[in-house]
N, C-alpha and C positions, 0 to 999 in steps of 0.2 A: 406161846403156849408151852406148858411143861411137856417135855418129850414123852413122859409116861402117859399123860392124857392123850397125846397125839397117837401113840401106839395103841391105846385102848380103843380110840375111835376107828382106827384102821382094822384091828382084829382083836375083839374082846375075848376070843376063845383061847388066847395065849395064857399059859400058866404063869404065876409069878416067877418061877424059875426061868422060863423062856424069856420073859420080859427083862429080868435082871441081866441075862446074858446079852441080850440085844442092846441094852442101855449102859452096860458097864457098871451096874450097881449090884449090891448084894441082894439076895432074895429077901432077907429080913427087912431091908430098906423099902423094897417094893411092897411087901406085905403091910408094913407100917403105914406107908403113904396111902395105899388103897383103903385100909381100915379108917384112917383119918378122914378121907374124902367121903366114905360111907357114913361115918358118924356125923359129919357136918352137913350132909345133904348135897354135896357136890356130885357124888356118884349115886345115882338113883336106881340103877339096875343095868342089866345086860340084855341085849336083844339080838336075835338072829335076823338077818335080812333074807327073806324067802322069795323065791320065784314061784308065785301062786299058779302060774300057767303050767309049770312042769309038775306040780302036784295034782293037777286035774281038778282042782277045787273051783267051783263056780262062785266067786265072790264079786260083789258089785261094790265099787268105791265111788264116792262122790265128794266133791268139795262144795260147801255151801257158804255163800256170802250172807251174813246176817246183820241187819241193822237193828240196833236196840236203843232203848232209852236208858240212860244211866240212872241208877237208884240213888236216892238221897242217903248219904252216909256210907255208901258202898261203891259208888261209881259204877263202872262196868264189871268190877271184880265179882260181885255176888252172883249176877246172872251168868257170867262166863263160867264160874265154878259150878253152878247148878247144871248148866248144859254139859260141862265136861264129865259129870258123874254118870251120864247115860252110857250103858254098855256099848251102844252102837258107835259112840264117838271115839275116834282114834287120836285126834288132836284138836286143839282149840287155841286160836291165837288172836290177840287183840291187834288190830290193824289200823293203819292210817289210810285215808283216802275216802272212797265212796261208800264203804261199809265199815262196820265196827269189828265184827268177828269173822274169822275164817275157820270153819268147822269142817273137819274131815271125818266122814262116817263110812262104815262098812256094813254090808248086809248080804244075805243069801240071794237076793233077787232085786230087780228094779222096784217091784211092788213093796218089798220090805223097806227099802230106803225111802221110797215115796211116802209110805205110811208113817215112818218115823218123822219125816219133815212135816207132814200135814196134821198128825195127831199129837205128837209130843213137842216138837220144836216150835212150830208156828203158833201153838196155842199158849205158850208161856207168856205170862204178863210181862210186858217190857219189850217183847219182840215185835218190831214194827214191820219188817219184811224179810223175805229170804229169796235167794236166787241159787238154784241147785245146778251144778255142772257135774255130769257123770264122767268118770275117768275111763277112757277107752283102752289105753295101753300105757304101761310104765316103761320108760327107757332107762331111768336111773332112780334108784331108791336109796335114800339115806346115804348118798355119796357112792353107791355101788352101781356099776353098770349092769343092767339086766342082760344076761347072755341069752341069745336066741339061736336056735338051730336054723341056719340059713342054707337054702339050696343054692347050687351054683347059679348065680344070677346072669351069667353069660348065655346068650342064645346059641343054640346048636347051629353049626354051619352045615347046610345041606347043599348038594350040587344041583 
C-alpha cells in the first residue's frame, strides 16, 4: 500500500504539509497525489471516528443479515444500491455464506431501527428475510480502539 494512503488511514486530519514532512515528499507532490485520488474516485472522503458514549448521544446501531433474490440484469447490485440509499444505512456489503447482504443501520432508538427493518427494509421486493443484531458496545471502530474510562479494577484490601 502506498505510504500516503497508509498515513491517511491512520490520521486523515494531517495537513498536506505535515504528510509531506512525515513521508519525505514535497507538499506539492502530496497535494497532486491527493487530488488525483479524489478525481479518480480512490479517495471518497474523510471521516472522524467518534466515541458516541462520550458525547452522551443515545444512538442505536444494528447489523442486519439480509437474504435477497438477485434481479434479472442487475444481480444483487440494484437492490443493494437501493438499500444503501436509505438515510438509516451506514454501510451495506455483499457477503458470502448464509446471507447475501450485511447492512449496518443507525437510529435514535430500538423502535426506530425496528421500524426501519419492518416497514422499509423487509417490505422491499426481492428481500427474502432479515436477521437483526443490535450492537451493545464498540471496542474498536474503523481500526481505532475505543478508549474507555476505567476505574481501578483491583479490589480494595481491608483488614
